[in-house]
GUKEMI-991964 format. One record per residue (C-alpha): x, y, z. Coordinates in nm, 4 decimals. Each point is the difference from the previous one (the first is absolute). Example, Ala and Ser with C-alpha at 12.3 -4.5 7.8 and 13.67 -1.06 7.14 Angstrom:
! GUKEMI-991964
{pt {1.2300,-0.4500,0.7800}}
{pt {0.1370,0.3440,-0.0660}}
//
This chain:
! GUKEMI-991964
{pt {0.4487,3.8049,2.6720}}
{pt {-0.2483,-0.3182,0.0096}}
{pt {0.1086,-0.3039,-0.2130}}
{pt {-0.2812,-0.0553,-0.2495}}
{pt {0.0639,-0.3851,0.0348}}
{pt {-0.0431,-0.0183,0.3903}}
{pt {-0.3191,0.0047,0.1890}}
{pt {-0.0517,0.3627,0.0895}}
{pt {0.0076,0.1181,0.3598}}
{pt {-0.3965,0.1123,0.1197}}
{pt {-0.0996,0.1879,0.2826}}
{pt {0.1269,-0.2355,0.2725}}
{pt {0.1479,0.0976,0.3038}}
{pt {0.3307,0.1395,-0.0384}}
{pt {0.0230,-0.0829,-0.3721}}
{pt {0.0307,-0.3716,0.0491}}
{pt {0.0356,-0.2418,-0.3013}}
{pt {-0.0920,-0.3632,-0.0823}}
{pt {0.3469,-0.0922,0.0973}}
{pt {-0.0693,-0.3807,-0.1042}}
{pt {-0.1062,0.0858,-0.3176}}
{pt {0.3007,0.2341,-0.0680}}
{pt {0.2349,-0.3031,0.1378}}
{pt {-0.1617,-0.2321,-0.2467}}
{pt {0.0169,0.2462,-0.2890}}
{pt {0.3675,0.0483,0.1327}}
{pt {0.0477,-0.3882,-0.0364}}
{pt {-0.1463,-0.0193,-0.3249}}
{pt {0.2753,0.2668,-0.1282}}
{pt {0.2511,-0.2126,0.1488}}
{pt {-0.1257,-0.3021,-0.1816}}
{pt {-0.0220,0.2244,-0.3053}}
{pt {0.3612,0.1172,0.0416}}
{pt {0.1153,-0.3799,0.0218}}
{pt {-0.1727,-0.0901,-0.3173}}
{pt {0.1047,0.2896,-0.1953}}
{pt {0.3570,-0.0547,0.1131}}
{pt {-0.0373,-0.3810,-0.1052}}
{pt {-0.1123,0.1279,-0.3439}}
{pt {0.2901,0.2692,-0.0268}}
{pt {0.2390,-0.2885,0.0692}}
{pt {-0.1505,-0.2326,-0.2794}}
{pt {-0.0169,0.2987,-0.2364}}
{pt {0.3741,0.0699,0.0354}}
{pt {0.0959,-0.3359,0.0091}}
{pt {0.1391,-0.0228,0.3037}}
{pt {-0.2109,-0.3147,0.0918}}
{pt {-0.0084,-0.3398,-0.2124}}
{pt {-0.3500,0.0947,-0.0744}}
{pt {-0.2770,0.2736,0.0512}}
{pt {-0.1568,-0.1351,0.2919}}
{pt {-0.2795,0.2725,0.0196}}
{pt {-0.1163,-0.1432,-0.3143}}
{pt {-0.0507,-0.3645,0.1208}}
{pt {-0.3035,-0.1519,0.1209}}
{pt {0.0746,0.0664,0.3490}}
{pt {0.0926,0.3528,-0.0966}}
{pt {-0.3090,0.0846,-0.1342}}
{pt {-0.2171,-0.1259,0.2575}}
{pt {0.2066,0.2361,0.2291}}
{pt {-0.0574,0.2890,-0.2096}}
{pt {-0.3996,-0.0560,0.0110}}
{pt {-0.0106,-0.0216,0.3788}}
{pt {0.1903,0.3470,-0.0022}}
{pt {-0.2097,0.1639,-0.2214}}
{pt {-0.3114,-0.1511,0.1354}}
{pt {0.1062,0.1219,0.3552}}
{pt {0.0490,0.3509,-0.1209}}
{pt {-0.3512,0.0067,-0.2007}}
{pt {-0.1402,-0.1497,0.3019}}
{pt {0.1130,0.2822,0.2280}}
{pt {-0.1170,0.2582,-0.2457}}
{pt {-0.3509,-0.1141,0.0630}}
{pt {0.0222,0.0029,0.3460}}
{pt {0.1465,0.3696,0.0067}}
{pt {-0.2733,0.1252,-0.2355}}
{pt {-0.2489,-0.1050,0.2563}}
{pt {0.1898,0.1273,0.2881}}
{pt {0.0719,0.3153,-0.1773}}
{pt {-0.3421,0.0911,-0.1033}}
{pt {-0.2311,-0.1665,0.2381}}
{pt {-0.1570,0.2984,0.1034}}
{pt {-0.0585,0.1143,-0.3667}}
{pt {0.2328,0.0255,-0.2884}}
{pt {0.2723,0.2363,0.0909}}
{pt {0.0379,0.1374,-0.3524}}
{pt {0.2893,0.2088,0.0388}}
{pt {0.2236,-0.2344,0.1609}}
{pt {-0.1261,-0.2628,-0.2404}}
{pt {0.0942,0.2237,-0.3087}}
{pt {0.3063,0.0844,0.1456}}
{pt {0.1077,-0.3638,0.0702}}
{pt {-0.1138,-0.1129,-0.3523}}
{pt {0.1972,0.2963,-0.1466}}
{pt {0.2878,-0.1326,0.1392}}
{pt {-0.0283,-0.3560,-0.0526}}
{pt {-0.0982,0.0457,-0.3580}}
{pt {0.3073,0.2364,-0.0324}}
{pt {0.2208,-0.2520,0.1107}}
{pt {-0.1471,-0.2345,-0.2262}}
{pt {0.0508,0.1997,-0.2981}}
{pt {0.3411,0.0832,0.1000}}
{pt {0.0924,-0.3687,-0.0017}}
{pt {-0.1604,-0.0629,-0.3088}}
{pt {0.2457,0.2579,-0.1326}}
{pt {0.3073,-0.1153,0.1678}}
{pt {-0.0392,-0.3695,-0.1056}}
{pt {-0.0845,0.1086,-0.3603}}
{pt {0.3304,0.1392,-0.0226}}
{pt {0.2101,-0.2577,0.1979}}
{pt {-0.1844,-0.2921,-0.1071}}
{pt {-0.1994,0.0910,-0.3377}}
{pt {-0.0919,-0.3663,-0.0668}}
{pt {-0.1513,-0.0720,0.3201}}
{pt {-0.1091,0.3477,0.1473}}
{pt {-0.2390,0.0019,0.2853}}
{pt {-0.3469,0.1225,-0.1534}}
{pt {-0.2520,-0.1455,0.2829}}
{pt {0.2295,-0.0759,0.3234}}
{pt {-0.1237,0.0037,0.3557}}
{pt {-0.0373,0.3580,0.0176}}
{pt {-0.2245,0.0473,-0.3169}}
{pt {-0.1914,-0.2806,0.1327}}
{pt {-0.0664,0.1947,0.3407}}
{pt {-0.0891,0.3221,-0.1489}}
{pt {-0.2528,-0.1516,-0.2212}}
{pt {-0.1270,-0.2362,0.2708}}
{pt {-0.0270,0.2821,0.2390}}
{pt {-0.2359,0.1893,-0.2505}}
{pt {-0.2009,-0.2883,-0.0915}}
{pt {-0.0380,-0.1200,0.3830}}
{pt {-0.1799,0.3214,0.1034}}
{pt {-0.3470,-0.1094,-0.0689}}
{pt {0.0791,-0.3034,0.2047}}
{pt {0.0328,0.1873,0.3200}}
{pt {-0.3908,0.0491,0.0029}}
{pt {-0.0976,-0.3378,-0.1432}}
{pt {-0.0998,-0.2843,0.2256}}
{pt {0.2811,-0.1812,0.1384}}
{pt {-0.1137,-0.3524,-0.1083}}
{pt {-0.0381,0.1516,-0.3572}}
{pt {0.3877,0.1332,0.0080}}
{pt {0.1085,-0.3265,0.1193}}
{pt {-0.1732,-0.1836,-0.2838}}
{pt {0.1262,0.2255,-0.2295}}
{pt {0.3564,-0.0455,0.1254}}
{pt {-0.0414,-0.3669,-0.0603}}
{pt {-0.1395,0.0649,-0.3821}}
{pt {0.3151,0.2338,-0.0708}}
{pt {0.2407,-0.2435,0.1441}}
{pt {-0.1359,-0.2728,-0.2070}}
{pt {-0.0781,0.2038,-0.3399}}
{pt {0.3470,-0.1023,-0.1631}}
{pt {-0.0923,-0.3696,0.0499}}
{pt {-0.3244,0.0369,-0.1797}}
{pt {0.0243,0.2672,-0.2683}}
{pt {0.3142,-0.0175,-0.2325}}
{pt {-0.0719,0.1321,-0.3279}}
{pt {0.2574,0.0977,-0.2978}}
{pt {-0.1799,0.3518,-0.0336}}
{pt {0.1103,0.0551,0.3405}}
{pt {0.3883,-0.0317,-0.0740}}
{pt {-0.0332,0.3269,-0.2045}}
{pt {0.2845,0.2499,0.1431}}
{pt {-0.2769,0.2588,0.1138}}
{pt {-0.1704,-0.2861,0.1945}}
{pt {0.2981,-0.1464,0.1418}}
{pt {-0.0474,0.1763,0.3588}}
{pt {-0.3020,-0.2005,0.0568}}
{pt {0.1803,-0.3967,-0.0086}}
{pt {-0.2886,-0.1475,-0.1506}}
{pt {0.1688,-0.0934,-0.3258}}
{pt {0.1562,-0.3456,-0.0655}}
{pt {0.3746,0.1157,-0.0396}}
{pt {0.2329,0.1988,0.2690}}
{pt {0.1675,0.3029,-0.0898}}
{pt {0.3704,0.0365,-0.0019}}
{pt {0.0578,0.2351,0.2994}}
{pt {0.1769,0.0233,0.2748}}
{pt {-0.2590,0.0442,0.2688}}
{pt {-0.3560,-0.0862,-0.1057}}
{pt {-0.3323,0.0310,0.2384}}
{pt {-0.2906,0.0165,-0.1938}}
{pt {-0.3300,0.1129,0.1035}}
{pt {-0.1118,-0.3707,0.0105}}
{pt {0.0404,-0.1716,0.2185}}
{pt {0.1706,0.2652,0.2137}}
{pt {-0.2673,0.2488,0.0525}}
{pt {-0.1581,-0.2955,0.1967}}
{pt {0.2491,0.0154,0.2553}}
{pt {-0.0837,0.3694,0.0658}}
{pt {-0.3824,-0.1089,0.0264}}
{pt {0.1025,-0.2645,0.2352}}
{pt {0.1763,0.2413,0.2207}}
{pt {-0.2743,0.2117,0.0226}}
{pt {-0.2475,-0.2824,0.0719}}
{pt {0.2042,-0.1092,0.2698}}
{pt {0.0572,0.3559,0.1444}}
{pt {-0.3510,0.0864,-0.0341}}
{pt {-0.1519,-0.3545,0.1658}}
{pt {0.2849,0.0754,0.2893}}
{pt {-0.1586,0.3292,0.0678}}
{pt {-0.3606,-0.1213,-0.0044}}
{pt {0.1384,-0.2921,0.2482}}
{pt {0.1699,0.2590,0.2395}}
{pt {-0.2942,0.2559,-0.0238}}
{pt {0.1832,0.2295,-0.2175}}
{pt {0.2944,0.0302,0.2330}}
{pt {0.3493,-0.0098,-0.1538}}
{pt {0.2293,0.0270,0.2754}}
{pt {0.3563,0.1652,-0.1046}}
{pt {0.3016,-0.1587,0.0984}}
{pt {0.2360,0.1632,0.2478}}
{pt {0.3539,0.0453,-0.1014}}
{pt {0.2104,-0.3086,-0.1247}}
{pt {0.2032,-0.1713,0.2668}}
{pt {0.3050,-0.1872,-0.0740}}
{pt {0.2572,0.1146,-0.2561}}
{pt {-0.0806,-0.1961,-0.2659}}
{pt {-0.3828,0.0537,-0.0083}}
{pt {0.0904,0.3712,0.0111}}
{pt {0.2159,-0.0213,-0.3112}}
{pt {-0.2802,-0.1816,-0.1701}}
{pt {-0.2672,0.2561,0.1087}}
{pt {0.2136,0.2573,-0.1119}}
{pt {0.0753,-0.1530,-0.3609}}
{pt {-0.3672,-0.0637,-0.0018}}
{pt {-0.1080,0.3777,0.0921}}
{pt {0.2399,0.1264,-0.2993}}
{pt {-0.0606,-0.2970,-0.2575}}
{pt {-0.0244,0.1957,-0.3154}}
{pt {0.3292,0.1408,0.0510}}
{pt {0.1550,-0.3388,0.0898}}
{pt {-0.1706,-0.1466,-0.3088}}
{pt {0.1503,0.2692,-0.2195}}
{pt {0.3193,0.0081,0.1257}}
{pt {0.1174,-0.3669,0.0824}}
{pt {-0.0138,-0.1525,-0.3434}}
{pt {0.2360,0.2464,-0.1755}}
{pt {0.2546,0.0010,0.3033}}
{pt {0.0107,-0.4004,-0.0145}}
{pt {0.0358,-0.0112,-0.3611}}
{pt {0.2728,0.2453,0.0170}}
{pt {0.1757,-0.1558,0.3088}}
{pt {-0.0241,-0.3648,-0.1865}}
{pt {0.1204,0.1700,-0.3378}}
{pt {0.3181,0.0987,0.1921}}
{pt {0.0531,-0.3331,0.1423}}
{pt {-0.0637,-0.1827,-0.3357}}
{pt {0.2797,0.2407,-0.1600}}
{pt {0.2327,-0.0998,0.2750}}
{pt {-0.0636,-0.4072,-0.0008}}
{pt {-0.1549,-0.0343,-0.3619}}
{pt {-0.2906,-0.2657,-0.0514}}
{pt {-0.0211,-0.3298,0.1946}}
{pt {0.1699,-0.2734,-0.1731}}
{pt {-0.3304,-0.1880,-0.0890}}
{pt {-0.2034,0.3012,-0.0470}}
{pt {-0.2535,-0.0646,-0.2954}}
{pt {0.0330,-0.3798,0.0043}}
{pt {-0.3346,-0.0756,0.1159}}
{pt {-0.1772,0.2704,-0.2425}}
{pt {0.2297,-0.1801,-0.2756}}
{pt {-0.1004,-0.3453,0.0725}}
{pt {-0.3657,0.0744,0.0193}}
{pt {0.0101,0.1804,-0.3387}}
{pt {0.2151,-0.2966,-0.1547}}
{pt {-0.2565,-0.2608,0.1249}}
{pt {-0.2939,0.2066,-0.1379}}
{pt {0.1693,0.0326,-0.3571}}
{pt {0.1238,-0.3543,0.0079}}
{pt {-0.3388,-0.1186,0.0912}}
{pt {-0.1644,0.2385,-0.2610}}
{pt {0.2172,-0.1591,-0.2658}}
{pt {-0.1169,-0.3839,0.0606}}
{pt {0.2357,-0.0622,0.2670}}
{pt {-0.0901,-0.2391,0.3187}}
{pt {-0.0548,0.1852,0.3188}}
{pt {0.2712,-0.2433,0.2048}}
{pt {0.2761,0.0218,-0.2898}}
{pt {-0.0612,0.3616,-0.0148}}
{pt {0.0094,0.0945,0.3724}}
{pt {0.3342,-0.2252,0.0006}}
{pt {0.1788,0.1495,-0.3031}}
{pt {-0.0895,0.3688,0.1213}}
{pt {0.2425,-0.0624,0.2734}}
{pt {0.2330,-0.1375,-0.2081}}
{pt {0.0149,0.2932,-0.2357}}
{pt {0.0759,0.2187,0.2804}}
{pt {0.2653,-0.1976,0.0920}}
{pt {0.1647,-0.0072,-0.3482}}
{pt {-0.0823,0.3471,-0.0721}}
{pt {0.2338,0.0476,0.3096}}
{pt {0.2689,-0.2045,-0.0846}}
{pt {0.0188,0.1500,-0.3733}}
{pt {0.0081,0.3275,0.1595}}
{pt {-0.3397,0.1274,-0.1676}}
{pt {-0.1849,0.0290,0.3127}}
{pt {0.1187,0.3344,0.1102}}
{pt {-0.0554,0.1236,-0.3778}}
{pt {-0.3570,-0.1345,0.0235}}
{pt {-0.1550,0.3413,0.0502}}
{pt {0.1281,0.1155,-0.3348}}
{pt {-0.0360,-0.0875,-0.3712}}
{pt {0.1990,-0.2917,-0.0924}}
{pt {0.2295,0.0133,-0.2875}}
{pt {-0.0902,-0.2515,-0.3028}}
{pt {0.2741,-0.2558,0.1465}}
{pt {-0.1223,0.0643,0.3672}}
{pt {-0.3449,-0.0730,-0.0885}}
{pt {0.0604,-0.3180,-0.1896}}
{pt {0.2188,-0.1321,0.2950}}
{pt {-0.2535,0.0716,0.2243}}
{pt {-0.2793,-0.1881,-0.2118}}
{pt {0.2512,-0.2915,-0.0365}}
{pt {0.0262,-0.0064,0.3771}}
{pt {-0.3516,-0.0116,0.0188}}
{pt {-0.0647,-0.2501,-0.2372}}
{pt {0.2875,-0.2270,0.1694}}
{pt {-0.1692,0.0572,0.3759}}
{pt {-0.3538,-0.1008,-0.1489}}
{pt {0.0999,-0.2859,-0.1896}}
{pt {0.1984,-0.1258,0.2999}}
{pt {-0.3029,0.0577,0.2352}}
{pt {-0.2446,-0.1943,-0.2268}}
{pt {0.2122,-0.2892,-0.1067}}
{pt {-0.1306,-0.3338,0.1242}}
{pt {0.1274,-0.1143,0.3333}}
{pt {0.1805,-0.3166,-0.0214}}
//
């Protein structure tokens, strides 16, 4: 059965595939699995903080998503270069759309406060439909439209577009609380970019799309195999990782410094919001973490304090800030 995310086999000798593109997709899957493992480790408090949510982690997530969507554009051109193959296209669309709905339902049960309502599969499904006219428009227009779509969120930002029914567009001022958010703008632009590059390449090679031979080397064969079955890998890998790491967390317990970075950040924000200065707030944040640990209150920070515990924590916070803000001799 053909993978709806993979580039379909066309009428090439011996059913050859574009092995290099399969391998690139397999590499993107490997990077995605590493990113999700990093997120899981942070979510389960097995690392000091969730490194997937750091600026570097967010850059990695964008690069991975962009690679997948670019390859979607390339695949659409290769699949339909002799005219739209409606049956294959609709089967592919139903599989991806069905998987997207299943992810929404599953995450709504598992993470009701941050379920996935428009993740990468949702974006691929809608982008695939919207991309069909661009198979026939001039390639220059496709490239220009790609740039405009990529730039749109930086130019258009309206409170009206923050409405929940319009959040999938990605043109509002805020970012919804969700575990995977790949809005139409700017990400449809990556699909169009892939289409433009594929069509330009076809023009440069007089329409020839030579398919690759069988992958040589075990590593390349593994990546190409994963790339050919990318939807299955995508759907299976995260539940498997989460189950495995949940078992590990049960055995080891949380990392000793888990939550400290988030606590310090929240403390600094609240401290400055109530009139504190930036540097004393930063110093006090570290001091409070140490004080709560010494008093045996840090472990209990995840639950509601008793009145006495809350008063003690507030006193420790006040002492730390006053010490940090005291004039230096």
